C-alpha positions in Angstrom: 7.5 7.5 4.8 9.9 5.8 2.6 8.7 3.3 0.0 9.0 0.1 1.9 9.1 -2.9 -0.5 8.6 -6.6 0.5 8.2 -9.8 -1.4 6.7 -13.0 0.1 5.2 -16.3 -1.0 1.4 -16.8 -1.1 -0.6 -20.0 -2.1 -0.7 -18.5 -5.5 3.0 -17.6 -5.9 5.4 -14.9 -4.8 4.1 -11.3 -4.9 5.6 -7.9 -4.5 4.1 -5.3 -2.3 5.2 -1.8 -1.2 3.7 1.1 0.5 3.4 3.2 -2.6 1.4 0.4 -4.4 -1.0 0.0 -1.5 -1.6 3.8 -1.3 -2.2 4.1 -4.9 -4.1 0.8 -5.8 -5.3 -1.0 -2.6 -7.0 1.5 -0.4 -11.0 1.5 -0.5 -12.9 4.6 0.8 -12.6 8.4 0.9 -10.4 8.8 3.8 -6.7 9.4 3.8 -4.7 6.4 5.3 -2.0 7.0 7.6 1.6 5.7 7.2 1.0 3.7 10.2 -2.1 2.0 8.8 -0.4 1.1 5.7 2.6 -0.5 7.6 0.0 -2.5 9.6 -1.7 -3.7 6.5 1.6 -4.6 4.8 2.8 -6.5 7.8 -0.4 -8.5 8.2 -0.5 -9.4 4.5 3.2 -10.6 4.7 2.6 -12.5 8.1 -0.5 -14.2 6.8 0.7 -14.5 3.3 -2.3 -12.7 2.0 -2.5 -11.5 -1.6 -4.5 -8.2 -1.7 -4.2 -8.1 -5.6 -6.8 -11.2 -5.4 -8.8 -9.3 -2.9 -8.0 -11.7 0.0 -7.5 -8.6 2.1 -8.7 -4.9 2.2 -7.5 -1.7 3.6 -10.6 0.5 4.0 -10.7 4.2 5.2 -14.1 5.7 4.9 -13.6 8.6 7.1 -10.5 10.6 8.6 -12.5 10.6 11.8 -12.0 6.9 12.3 -9.0 4.6 11.9 -8.9 2.3 8.9 -10.4 -1.2 8.8 -8.0 -4.1 8.0 -10.2 -6.7 6.7 -10.2 -10.3 5.0 -12.8 -11.7 2.8 -14.9 -14.8 3.9 -13.6 -16.7 0.8 -10.1 -16.3 2.2 -11.2 -18.0 5.6 -12.8 -20.7 3.8 -10.2 -21.4 1.3 -7.5 -21.7 4.0 -9.8 -23.8 6.1 -10.2 -26.4 3.4 -6.4 -26.6 2.9 -6.1 -27.6 6.5 -5.8 -31.3 7.1 -7.9 -31.0 10.3 -11.0 -29.4 8.7 -13.6 -31.9 8.0 -16.6 -29.6 7.1 -19.0 -26.7 8.5 -22.7 -26.0 8.9 -24.2 -22.6 9.3 -27.8 -21.2 9.6 -29.9 -18.5 11.4 -31.5 -17.9 14.7 -35.1 -17.2 13.8 -38.1 -16.2 16.0 -41.5 -17.8 15.8 -42.7 -14.8 13.8 -39.7 -15.3 11.1 -37.5 -12.4 12.3 -33.8 -13.3 12.1 -32.0 -12.3 15.2 -28.8 -13.8 14.5 -26.7 -16.9 13.0 -24.7 -19.9 14.2 -22.0 -22.1 12.7 -20.2 -25.3 13.5 -16.8 -26.2 12.3 -16.0 -29.9 12.4 -12.4 -30.5 13.2 -10.7 -33.9 12.9 -10.2 -35.7 16.3 -12.6 -33.2 18.1 -15.3 -35.0 19.9 -17.7 -32.1 19.4 -17.8 -29.4 16.7 -16.6 -25.8 17.5 -20.0 -23.9 17.8 -20.6 -20.1 17.6 -23.5 -17.9 17.8 -23.8 -14.2 17.0 -26.6 -11.5 17.4 -27.7 -9.4 14.6 -27.8 -6.3 16.8 -24.3 -6.8 17.8 -22.9 -6.5 14.2 -25.7 -4.8 12.0 -24.3 -1.7 10.2 -26.0 1.2 8.7 -25.0 0.7 5.2 -26.3 -0.8 2.0 -25.0 -4.2 2.2 -26.4 -4.8 5.7 -29.9 -3.2 4.8 -30.1 -5.3 1.6 -28.4 -8.5 2.6 -28.4 -8.7 6.4 -29.4 -12.2 6.7 -26.4 -13.2 4.5 -24.0 -11.0 6.3 -24.7 -12.2 9.9 -24.3 -15.8 8.6 -20.8 -14.9 7.2 -20.1 -13.4 10.7 -20.9 -16.5 12.5 -18.8 -18.7 10.0 -15.6 -16.8 10.2 -15.8 -16.5 14.0 -16.2 -20.1 14.2 -13.4 -20.8 11.8 -11.2 -18.3 13.7 -11.8 -20.1 16.8 -11.3 -23.7 15.3 -8.1 -22.6 13.6 -6.6 -19.7 15.7 -2.9 -20.3 14.3 -4.1 -20.0 10.8 -6.4 -16.9 11.3 -4.5 -14.8 13.9 -5.1 -11.0 13.3 -7.5 -11.5 10.6 -11.0 -10.0 10.6 -13.9 -10.3 7.9 -15.4 -7.5 6.1 -18.7 -8.4 7.7 -17.3 -8.1 11.2 -15.7 -4.7 10.9 -17.4 -1.3 10.3 -16.8 -0.2 6.6 -19.3 2.6 6.4 -21.0 3.0 3.1 -17.9 2.1 1.0 -18.7 -0.1 -1.8 -16.1 -2.9 -1.9 -14.7 -3.9 -5.2 -14.2 -7.7 -4.9 -12.9 -7.8 -8.6 -9.1 -9.0 -8.8 -6.7 -6.3 -9.8 -4.6 -6.7 -12.8 -1.3 -6.7 -11.5 0.4 -7.0 -14.9 -1.3 -3.8 -16.2 0.0 -2.1 -12.9 3.4 -3.5 -13.4 3.4 -2.2 -16.8 2.2 1.3 -15.6 4.7 1.3 -13.0 7.5 0.4 -15.6 6.1 3.3 -17.8 6.3 5.6 -14.9 9.7 4.7 -14.1 10.7 5.1 -17.9 9.3 8.5 -17.5 11.0 9.4 -14.4 14.3 8.0 -15.9 13.8 10.2 -18.9 13.0 13.1 -16.8 16.2 12.5 -14.9 18.1 12.2 -18.2 16.7 15.6 -19.3 17.7 17.0 -15.9 21.1 15.7 -16.1 21.4 16.8 -19.7 20.5 20.3 -18.6 22.8 20.2 -15.6 25.7 19.2 -17.9 25.0 21.9 -20.3 24.7 24.7 -17.6 28.1 23.1 -16.2 29.8 23.4 -19.6 28.3 26.9 -20.1 29.8 27.8 -16.7 33.1 26.3 -17.6 33.4 28.2 -20.8 32.4 31.5 -18.9 35.0 30.7 -16.2 37.7 30.1 -18.7 36.8 33.3 -20.7 36.9 35.1 -17.4 40.3 33.8 -16.6 41.7 34.5 -19.9 40.4 38.1 -19.8 41.9 38.5 -16.4 45.2 37.3 -17.6 45.2 39.6 -20.5 44.4 42.4 -18.2 47.3 41.5 -16.1 49.6 41.4 -18.9 48.3 44.8 -20.3 48.9 46.4 -16.7 52.4 44.9 -16.5 53.3 46.2 -19.9 51.8 49.6 -18.9 53.8 49.6 -15.7 56.9 48.6 -17.5 56.5 51.5 -20.0 55.9 54.0 -17.1 59.0 52.9 -15.4 61.1 53.2 -18.7 59.7 56.9 -19.0 60.5 57.6 -15.5 64.0 56.5 -15.8 64.4 58.5 -19.0 63.2 61.5 -17.4 65.6 61.0 -14.4 68.6 60.5 -16.8 67.7 63.8 -18.5 
């Protein structure tokens, strides 16, 4: 796959993203992402103006047996909602049985000019995953699921194609939510380019040297052949002169 490079505007400014950068810096998990999965991630980020360097989106491949998960952080959903002129606020909580067991969560999104809020309920059994985050913070995770689903239902044009980390299977991959220092990456990329450029110069220099040596050898060969032809002609002239001398005698 060729290194497809795109530039687009985000709420934090213009960013540059490429298939090589995604594969090298933006994939979580132990699986090997495919070219198609990288292309889909790139197009989603561009279409939704997501900045993966700020961890607004993740490409997770925890096993080669399963397709990669392309997910968005809950914070991204909330930040976008608060910038929407129709967003008024939200509420979220849990579905709890009489004996205190959390069986799910709910969320309400208040939208300007709507007579009733957008309301969503989700069940724990539908989303619980067998990983560390859900085992340790299942209550927090299911609430996030309810909230992002309600936000997506309230503002479908803003969140089309976006799924949260909590909604998608991510295995036991620990997601690093710390923003990536793009300046260091750019400097590293520049250093790699400089090394590649230096390597190309060395190759070109070697090629030029080899070409020059080949030219010298060719000219030497041509000079030797010219000398051989001259000597052969001289010898042939001497033989003909001797033959003529014998015939006269």
